[in-house]
C-alpha positions in Angstrom: -0.1 0.2 0.0 1.1 3.3 -0.7 2.3 5.6 2.1 0.4 8.8 2.8 3.2 11.0 1.8 3.7 9.4 -1.7 -0.2 9.5 -2.4 0.0 13.6 -1.5 2.6 13.5 -3.8 1.0 11.5 -6.9 -2.2 13.8 -6.1 -0.1 17.4 -6.4 1.6 16.2 -9.1 -1.6 15.4 -10.9 -3.3 18.6 -9.9 -0.5 20.6 -11.2 -0.3 18.6 -14.5 -4.1 19.4 -14.8 -4.3 22.9 -13.9 -1.0 24.0 -16.5 -3.1 22.2 -19.2 -6.1 23.8 -18.9 -4.4 27.6 -18.0 -2.0 26.6 -21.3 -5.2 26.0 -23.2 -7.1 29.4 -21.8 -3.6 31.2 -22.8 -3.6 29.7 -26.4 -6.9 30.5 -27.2 -8.1 27.0 -27.0 -10.5 28.0 -24.5 -12.0 31.3 -25.5 -13.6 33.9 -23.0 -17.4 33.0 -22.1 -16.4 29.3 -23.2 -17.8 26.6 -20.3 -15.6 24.3 -19.1 -17.1 21.1 -18.4 -15.4 19.2 -15.2 -16.5 15.8 -16.8 -15.3 16.2 -20.2 -12.0 17.6 -18.8 -11.8 14.6 -16.3 -12.4 12.3 -19.2 -9.9 14.2 -21.5 -7.1 14.0 -18.7 -7.9 10.4 -17.6 -8.1 11.9 -13.9 -10.9 11.7 -11.4 -12.9 15.3 -11.0 -11.4 16.4 -7.9 -8.3 17.6 -9.5 -10.4 19.4 -11.8 -12.2 21.0 -9.3 -9.1 22.3 -7.8 -7.5 23.3 -10.8 -10.9 25.5 -11.3 -10.5 26.9 -7.7 -7.0 28.2 -8.3 -7.9 29.5 -11.9 -10.7 31.5 -10.0 -8.4 33.0 -7.9 -6.1 34.0 -10.8 -8.8 35.6 -12.4 -9.0 33.4 -15.8 -12.3 31.3 -15.0 -15.7 32.4 -13.0 -17.5 29.8 -10.8 -21.2 30.4 -11.1 -23.5 28.6 -8.7 -25.8 26.2 -10.3 -24.3 27.5 -13.9 -21.0 25.8 -14.4 -17.4 27.3 -14.6 -16.9 29.7 -17.6 -13.3 31.3 -19.1 -13.8 34.5 -17.6 -15.0 37.5 -20.4 -13.5 41.0 -19.5 -16.1 43.9 -20.2 -14.2 47.1 -21.6 -13.6 48.7 -18.7 -11.6 45.7 -17.1 -9.4 45.2 -20.3 -8.7 48.6 -20.6 -7.2 48.6 -16.7 -5.2 45.7 -17.8 -4.1 47.0 -20.7 -2.9 50.5 -18.7 -1.4 48.7 -16.1 0.5 46.1 -17.9 1.7 48.9 -19.8 3.4 51.0 -17.3 4.6 48.0 -15.5 6.2 46.3 -18.6 8.0 49.4 -19.4 9.3 50.1 -16.1 10.6 46.3 -16.1 12.3 46.9 -19.2 14.2 49.7 -17.9 15.2 47.4 -14.9 16.1 44.7 -17.1 18.4 47.1 -19.5 19.9 48.8 -16.3 21.0 45.6 -14.9 22.5 43.5 -17.9 22.1 40.1 -16.7 23.8 38.5 -19.9 22.6 34.7 -18.8 18.9 35.8 -18.9 18.8 37.9 -22.1 20.9 35.4 -23.9 18.1 32.7 -22.8 15.5 35.6 -23.9 17.4 35.5 -27.2 17.1 31.6 -27.8 13.6 31.8 -27.1 13.0 34.7 -29.5 15.0 32.8 -32.1 13.0 29.8 -31.6 9.7 31.9 -31.9 11.3 33.3 -35.4 11.5 29.7 -36.9 8.2 28.5 -35.5 6.6 31.5 -37.7 8.8 30.8 -40.9 8.2 27.0 -40.4 4.4 27.8 -40.6 4.2 26.8 -36.8 2.2 29.9 -35.2 0.7 27.8 -32.4 4.4 27.6 -30.8 4.0 31.0 -30.3 1.5 31.0 -27.1 4.2 29.1 -24.5 7.3 30.7 -26.3 5.4 34.1 -25.6 4.8 33.5 -22.2 8.7 32.2 -21.6 9.7 35.6 -23.1 8.2 37.7 -20.8 9.1 35.8 -17.8 12.5 35.9 -18.9 12.4 39.8 -19.1 10.4 39.9 -15.8 13.4 38.0 -13.9 16.1 40.2 -15.9 14.1 43.1 -14.2 15.2 41.8 -11.0 12.2 43.1 -8.8 10.3 39.8 -7.0 7.1 42.5 -6.6 7.3 43.6 -10.1 7.6 39.9 -11.4 4.5 38.8 -9.2 2.4 41.4 -10.8 3.6 41.2 -14.3 2.9 37.2 -13.8 -1.0 38.1 -12.8 -1.3 40.8 -15.7 -0.3 38.5 -18.1 -2.7 35.7 -17.1 -5.2 38.3 -17.3 -4.4 39.5 -20.4 -4.3 36.1 -22.1 -8.1 36.6 -22.0 -7.8 39.7 -24.0 -5.2 39.6 -26.9 -5.7 37.8 -30.0 -3.6 34.6 -31.1 -4.8 33.5 -34.0 -4.3 36.3 -36.7 -0.3 35.4 -38.3 0.1 39.0 -39.2 -0.8 40.1 -35.8 1.5 37.2 -34.3 4.6 38.4 -36.8 4.2 42.2 -35.8 4.3 41.1 -32.1 7.0 39.0 -32.4 8.9 41.7 -34.5 8.5 43.9 -31.4 10.1 41.5 -28.8 12.9 41.7 -30.9 13.2 45.5 -30.9 12.6 45.4 -27.4 15.2 42.9 -26.5 17.8 44.5 -28.6 17.3 47.8 -26.5 17.5 45.9 -23.5 20.9 44.5 -24.6 22.2 47.7 -25.8 21.6 49.3 -22.3 19.1 51.8 -23.8 16.7 51.9 -20.4 14.3 54.4 -21.6 14.1 53.4 -25.5 13.4 49.8 -24.2 10.9 51.3 -21.6 9.1 53.1 -24.2 8.9 50.1 -26.7 7.5 47.7 -23.8 5.2 49.9 -22.8 3.7 50.3 -26.7 4.2 46.9 -27.3 1.2 46.1 -24.6 -0.9 49.0 -25.5 -0.3 48.2 -29.3 -1.8 44.7 -28.2 -4.4 46.3 -26.3 -5.6 48.3 -29.8 -5.5 45.3 -31.9 -7.9 43.5 -29.4 -10.0 46.4 -29.5 -10.3 45.9 -33.3 -11.3 42.6 -33.0 -13.5 42.8 -30.1 -14.9 46.1 -29.9 -13.1 47.3 -26.8 -12.7 50.8 -25.8 -9.4 52.3 -27.3 -6.3 52.4 -25.0 -4.1 55.3 -24.7 -0.6 55.4 -23.6 -0.6 56.6 -19.8 0.8 60.5 -19.1 3.7 59.2 -17.3 5.5 56.2 -16.4 7.7 55.5 -13.6 11.3 56.5 -14.0 
């Protein structure tokens, strides 16, 4: 018979896998805003009982990615125009500030890893594999966040990036290519140590993504904040 410790470890690993799979489905756009997530279907798909699915739903709800509605079920969260605007405005400011910090600190190991992710995304686009970009995008921004070397800022950006996944478009190849080109410009400015330029590019990158989402969803226009932290 398995020990309680072994059972607990196995359960935790199972829950983590289920949570990561559902989260990845939301980030990639497989599960879209407003979609209902059926507990029994996901349990069958992942070959698990319903308990890990329920636990994953609770964590995703705490992160703002899903809504649990009594007697109706669990739905991928739908952002109204005000919520969308607030996420974009705040994330734009913080991404800009983080890019300035990353350029100032210039961690060669992290920036080299970010370049590797950027190159992998470029190859994926050239090979007609845009579906690979969702995970690579998350890795790229995560590495830039680490390069900023501010733990509180990293936590805030991680949460905002999750929320942004509900808003930003992923399917249009032209949009994906433009966004990836913007990543290259941001990283170059950071590697060059051009703090202000890197910050401006990172801020505009998020605002532009918000405007693209506005075009596709009708969200009210998001303009640049008057002043970002220096």
